[in-house]
C-alpha positions in Angstrom: 17.0 141.7 86.5 20.4 139.9 86.5 21.4 142.2 83.6 20.5 145.3 85.6 22.5 144.0 88.6 25.6 143.3 86.3 25.4 146.7 84.6 25.2 148.4 88.1 28.3 146.4 89.4 30.3 147.3 86.2 30.0 150.9 86.9 32.6 152.6 89.1 31.2 153.7 92.4 31.8 157.4 93.7 34.5 155.8 95.8 36.4 154.2 93.1 36.5 157.4 90.8 39.7 159.4 91.2 39.1 162.5 93.3 40.8 165.8 93.9 44.1 164.3 95.2 44.5 162.4 91.8 43.9 165.8 90.0 46.6 167.5 92.0 49.0 164.6 91.2 48.3 164.8 87.6 48.8 168.6 87.7 52.2 168.0 89.5 53.2 165.5 87.0 52.4 167.8 83.9 54.0 170.9 85.6 57.0 168.8 86.4 57.4 167.9 82.7 57.1 171.7 82.1 59.7 172.6 84.7 62.1 169.9 83.3 61.5 171.2 79.7 62.3 174.7 81.0 65.6 173.4 82.4 66.5 171.8 79.1 65.5 175.1 77.4 67.9 177.4 79.4 68.8 180.0 76.8 66.0 179.0 74.5 64.9 182.6 74.0 68.3 183.5 72.7 68.5 180.4 70.5 64.8 181.0 69.1 65.7 184.6 68.2 68.9 183.6 66.5 67.3 181.0 64.2 65.9 181.7 60.7 62.3 181.5 61.3 59.2 181.7 58.9 57.2 184.9 58.9 54.4 183.1 60.8 56.5 182.1 63.7 55.2 183.4 67.0 57.2 185.6 69.3 59.1 183.7 71.8 57.2 185.2 74.9 54.1 183.4 73.7 55.3 179.9 74.3 55.4 180.1 78.1 51.6 181.3 78.5 50.4 178.9 76.0 52.2 175.8 77.4 51.1 176.8 81.0 47.6 176.6 80.0 48.0 173.5 77.9 49.8 171.5 80.6 46.8 172.3 82.8 44.3 171.0 80.2 46.5 167.8 79.7 46.2 167.0 83.4 42.3 167.8 83.7 41.9 165.7 80.6 43.7 162.8 82.2 41.7 163.2 85.4 38.4 163.1 83.5 39.4 160.2 81.5 40.3 158.3 84.8 36.9 159.2 86.2 35.3 157.9 83.0 31.6 157.6 82.1 31.9 155.8 78.8 34.2 152.7 79.0 34.2 152.4 82.8 36.2 149.2 83.1 39.7 149.2 84.3 40.8 147.9 81.0 39.7 151.0 79.2 41.5 153.1 81.8 45.0 151.3 81.4 45.4 152.0 77.7 44.2 155.5 78.0 46.8 156.3 80.6 49.5 154.5 78.8 48.9 156.6 75.6 48.7 159.7 77.9 52.1 158.8 79.5 53.8 158.1 76.1 52.6 161.4 74.7 53.8 163.1 77.8 57.3 161.5 77.5 57.5 162.5 73.9 56.5 166.1 74.8 59.2 166.2 77.5 61.9 164.7 75.0 61.2 167.4 72.4 62.7 170.4 74.2 66.2 169.0 74.8 66.3 167.7 71.3 65.3 171.0 69.7 67.1 173.5 72.2 69.8 171.7 74.0 70.9 169.3 71.1 70.0 171.8 68.4 68.9 168.4 66.6 66.1 170.0 64.7 65.5 166.8 62.5 65.3 164.5 65.5 63.0 167.0 67.2 60.7 166.9 64.2 60.6 163.1 64.2 59.9 163.2 68.0 57.0 165.7 67.5 55.6 163.6 64.7 55.6 160.7 67.2 54.0 162.9 69.6 51.3 163.7 67.3 50.5 160.0 66.7 50.6 159.2 70.5 48.4 162.2 71.1 45.9 161.0 68.5 45.8 157.6 70.2 45.3 159.3 73.6 42.4 161.4 72.3 40.8 158.2 70.9 41.4 156.3 74.1 40.0 159.3 76.1 36.9 159.6 74.0 36.0 156.1 74.8 36.2 156.9 78.4 34.9 160.5 78.5 34.1 162.8 75.7 34.9 165.8 77.6 38.4 164.4 78.2 39.1 164.0 74.6 37.9 167.5 73.6 40.1 169.0 76.3 43.2 167.7 74.4 42.0 169.3 71.0 43.7 172.8 71.7 46.8 170.7 72.6 46.6 168.8 69.4 46.2 172.0 67.4 49.2 173.6 69.1 51.4 170.6 68.6 50.5 170.4 64.9 51.4 174.1 64.5 54.6 173.5 66.4 55.4 170.6 64.1 55.0 172.7 61.2 57.2 175.4 62.8 59.8 172.8 63.7 59.9 171.5 60.2 60.2 175.1 58.7 63.0 176.0 61.1 64.9 172.6 60.4 64.6 173.4 56.6 65.6 177.0 57.0 68.5 176.3 59.3 70.0 173.2 57.7 
């Protein structure tokens, strides 16, 4: 009986689980990162068209819609991880959100490195670190809530593709 009571008290109550206001805040954070990136990428369409690119590079117009969807899933994944259903302890929540924040900061750093500074090598280093932080985020989110980790898989696939594209552009334009 004591074990049952301990288990019941270790689970978050409905009140302690982040609600809709938290989701709105996470969406605002993610779309603020997108907005800051777009400011840093002013003129990026021209820059992208002027670069030597591999034949498998997507058209420039595709990036906006893809990132719009991905930033939404990044926010929803964080919200689900905060709500948890696996490791419901606060100690599991903190590392998950630290990794989420790190990957988001690295995501933010990439655009000015690539477009504003034309530092393709540094941008590639950044995106490699982003992939590592994203992998850690996925693992941490999986411990909290499997759906949160699964929501990040399209983002991981896109960032992997973007890393290959970044490397190719760096090599072609060196």
